[in-house]
BATI-949545 format. One record per residue (C-alpha): residue in three letters; x negated, y, z. Coordinates in steps of 0.02 Angstrom, whole numbers, plus 50000, padded with zeros to 5 digits. Example, Ala and Ser with C-alpha at 12.3 -4.5 7.8 and 13.67 -1.06 7.14 Angstrom:
% residues 2
+--------+-------+-------+-------+
| residu |     x |     y |     z |
+--------+-------+-------+-------+
|    ALA | 49385 | 49775 | 50390 |
|    SER | 49316 | 49947 | 50357 |
+--------+-------+-------+-------+
END
This chain:
% residues 169
+--------+-------+-------+-------+
| residu |     x |     y |     z |
+--------+-------+-------+-------+
|    UNK | 50999 | 49300 | 48985 |
|    UNK | 50897 | 49274 | 49143 |
|    UNK | 50949 | 49176 | 49296 |
|    UNK | 50862 | 49247 | 49452 |
|    UNK | 50829 | 49181 | 49626 |
|    UNK | 50799 | 49317 | 49753 |
|    UNK | 50710 | 49281 | 49918 |
|    UNK | 50633 | 49383 | 50056 |
|    UNK | 50554 | 49374 | 50230 |
|    UNK | 50492 | 49197 | 50222 |
|    UNK | 50362 | 49241 | 50356 |
|    UNK | 50256 | 49087 | 50313 |
|    UNK | 50399 | 48963 | 50306 |
|    UNK | 50470 | 48903 | 50138 |
|    UNK | 50621 | 48791 | 50159 |
|    UNK | 50615 | 48643 | 50034 |
|    UNK | 50796 | 48682 | 49989 |
|    UNK | 50737 | 48838 | 49899 |
|    UNK | 50672 | 48728 | 49759 |
|    UNK | 50842 | 48642 | 49743 |
|    UNK | 50941 | 48807 | 49744 |
|    UNK | 50823 | 48895 | 49622 |
|    UNK | 50803 | 48741 | 49503 |
|    UNK | 50908 | 48818 | 49366 |
|    UNK | 50833 | 48996 | 49389 |
|    UNK | 50719 | 49068 | 49257 |
|    UNK | 50625 | 49176 | 49382 |
|    UNK | 50598 | 49199 | 49568 |
|    UNK | 50587 | 49372 | 49644 |
|    UNK | 50515 | 49387 | 49821 |
|    UNK | 50547 | 49551 | 49913 |
|    UNK | 50402 | 49540 | 50035 |
|    UNK | 50347 | 49472 | 50201 |
|    UNK | 50286 | 49318 | 50112 |
|    UNK | 50175 | 49262 | 50256 |
|    UNK | 50043 | 49167 | 50163 |
|    UNK | 49960 | 49143 | 49994 |
|    UNK | 50012 | 48960 | 50006 |
|    UNK | 50196 | 49011 | 49987 |
|    UNK | 50152 | 49118 | 49836 |
|    UNK | 50058 | 48973 | 49755 |
|    UNK | 50201 | 48852 | 49781 |
|    UNK | 50328 | 48978 | 49706 |
|    UNK | 50214 | 49018 | 49560 |
|    UNK | 50192 | 48834 | 49519 |
|    UNK | 50380 | 48812 | 49520 |
|    UNK | 50442 | 48963 | 49422 |
|    UNK | 50379 | 49128 | 49357 |
|    UNK | 50366 | 49244 | 49508 |
|    UNK | 50383 | 49431 | 49536 |
|    UNK | 50340 | 49484 | 49711 |
|    UNK | 50288 | 49626 | 49826 |
|    UNK | 50194 | 49621 | 49989 |
|    UNK | 50279 | 49664 | 50156 |
|    UNK | 50222 | 49737 | 50321 |
|    UNK | 50174 | 49567 | 50397 |
|    UNK | 50067 | 49512 | 50246 |
|    UNK | 49882 | 49509 | 50272 |
|    UNK | 49739 | 49565 | 50162 |
|    UNK | 49740 | 49415 | 50044 |
|    UNK | 49925 | 49425 | 50003 |
|    UNK | 49907 | 49617 | 49987 |
|    UNK | 49767 | 49591 | 49859 |
|    UNK | 49879 | 49471 | 49760 |
|    UNK | 50033 | 49580 | 49761 |
|    UNK | 50085 | 49765 | 49741 |
|    UNK | 50182 | 49865 | 49868 |
|    UNK | 50308 | 49921 | 49732 |
|    UNK | 50359 | 49839 | 49572 |
|    UNK | 50459 | 49921 | 49433 |
|    UNK | 50509 | 49814 | 49284 |
|    UNK | 50643 | 49784 | 49154 |
|    UNK | 50749 | 49629 | 49153 |
|    UNK | 50868 | 49601 | 49014 |
|    UNK | 50907 | 49787 | 48992 |
|    UNK | 50910 | 49832 | 49176 |
|    UNK | 50771 | 49928 | 49261 |
|    UNK | 50727 | 49851 | 49431 |
|    UNK | 50635 | 49929 | 49574 |
|    UNK | 50575 | 49812 | 49714 |
|    UNK | 50483 | 49852 | 49879 |
|    UNK | 50486 | 49777 | 50049 |
|    UNK | 50528 | 49923 | 50164 |
|    UNK | 50659 | 50034 | 50084 |
|    UNK | 50803 | 50067 | 50202 |
|    UNK | 50978 | 50056 | 50136 |
|    UNK | 51106 | 50166 | 50043 |
|    UNK | 51112 | 50335 | 50128 |
|    UNK | 50958 | 50290 | 50233 |
|    UNK | 50814 | 50266 | 50107 |
|    UNK | 50643 | 50317 | 50164 |
|    UNK | 50560 | 50465 | 50080 |
|    UNK | 50445 | 50362 | 49969 |
|    UNK | 50589 | 50256 | 49904 |
|    UNK | 50700 | 50411 | 49869 |
|    UNK | 50560 | 50484 | 49767 |
|    UNK | 50534 | 50326 | 49668 |
|    UNK | 50721 | 50307 | 49638 |
|    UNK | 50728 | 50486 | 49569 |
|    UNK | 50576 | 50453 | 49460 |
|    UNK | 50619 | 50283 | 49386 |
|    UNK | 50810 | 50286 | 49394 |
|    UNK | 50829 | 50098 | 49421 |
|    UNK | 50992 | 50002 | 49396 |
|    UNK | 50943 | 49883 | 49536 |
|    UNK | 50850 | 49921 | 49698 |
|    UNK | 50785 | 49767 | 49796 |
|    UNK | 50710 | 49769 | 49968 |
|    UNK | 50691 | 49656 | 50119 |
|    UNK | 50627 | 49693 | 50290 |
|    UNK | 50792 | 49711 | 50386 |
|    UNK | 50834 | 49527 | 50380 |
|    UNK | 51011 | 49583 | 50346 |
|    UNK | 51094 | 49517 | 50188 |
|    UNK | 51176 | 49661 | 50094 |
|    UNK | 51238 | 49685 | 49918 |
|    UNK | 51315 | 49856 | 49889 |
|    UNK | 51337 | 49987 | 49753 |
|    UNK | 51251 | 50145 | 49809 |
|    UNK | 51382 | 50285 | 49815 |
|    UNK | 51250 | 50420 | 49788 |
|    UNK | 51138 | 50351 | 49658 |
|    UNK | 51272 | 50280 | 49541 |
|    UNK | 51265 | 50154 | 49460 |
|    UNK | 51121 | 50088 | 49571 |
|    UNK | 51153 | 49917 | 49645 |
|    UNK | 51063 | 49884 | 49813 |
|    UNK | 51012 | 49706 | 49848 |
|    UNK | 50938 | 49636 | 50007 |
|    UNK | 50936 | 49444 | 50012 |
|    UNK | 50917 | 49437 | 50200 |
|    UNK | 50785 | 49322 | 50269 |
|    UNK | 50740 | 49145 | 50216 |
|    UNK | 50610 | 49117 | 50353 |
|    UNK | 50628 | 49055 | 50532 |
|    UNK | 50550 | 49210 | 50617 |
|    UNK | 50657 | 49361 | 50662 |
|    UNK | 50822 | 49407 | 50735 |
|    UNK | 50936 | 49346 | 50596 |
|    UNK | 51047 | 49199 | 50631 |
|    UNK | 51071 | 49122 | 50459 |
|    UNK | 50936 | 49106 | 50328 |
|    UNK | 50997 | 49171 | 50158 |
|    UNK | 50951 | 49188 | 49973 |
|    UNK | 51036 | 49273 | 49823 |
|    UNK | 51055 | 49200 | 49652 |
|    UNK | 51123 | 49295 | 49499 |
|    UNK | 51117 | 49318 | 49310 |
|    UNK | 51069 | 49470 | 49208 |
|    UNK | 51112 | 49487 | 49026 |
|    UNK | 51124 | 49637 | 48911 |
|    UNK | 51117 | 49762 | 49052 |
|    UNK | 51241 | 49678 | 49166 |
|    UNK | 51216 | 49582 | 49327 |
|    UNK | 51343 | 49445 | 49358 |
|    UNK | 51381 | 49278 | 49445 |
|    UNK | 51305 | 49334 | 49608 |
|    UNK | 51297 | 49197 | 49738 |
|    UNK | 51249 | 49204 | 49922 |
|    UNK | 51158 | 49045 | 49975 |
|    UNK | 51148 | 48997 | 50159 |
|    UNK | 51000 | 48888 | 50201 |
|    UNK | 51058 | 48856 | 50380 |
|    UNK | 51028 | 48928 | 50549 |
|    UNK | 50863 | 49013 | 50585 |
|    UNK | 50825 | 48895 | 50727 |
|    UNK | 50844 | 48739 | 50621 |
|    UNK | 50676 | 48679 | 50546 |
|    UNK | 50683 | 48543 | 50417 |
+--------+-------+-------+-------+
END
């Protein structure tokens, strides 16, 4: 069993509460727009990290991370990228990759909109967007996701609200 903490769109700001909420997690997954290599370093020192770069990430972060990541976690194939769209509105690159790798979980960020939904077309694909954890963007509440995966099943999904976007610790 793996306990996963999912974060996205930190845009250079890492709320200290992330470490508290992800303390029991086995891994952290970051769905892009990290903002700086410093955030990657802090997360890597804390827990094993899987991450992709996003559209705001500069050359150093892009050298450290891939655009797309496909991996297996406890019997579930996972596909993670930053800009992906949403069910029924995936971009062409994402559609092609979904057809090629047939993931059970598709993760993206970019929209700053928290969304967890079963894709009605690519069944049994589960779409996850953790919203945005940073203080830049149009979102009102900073969010994370936390869940467990075991023997090909995802369960115990939790939405974590870090507070309002305008509140800086």
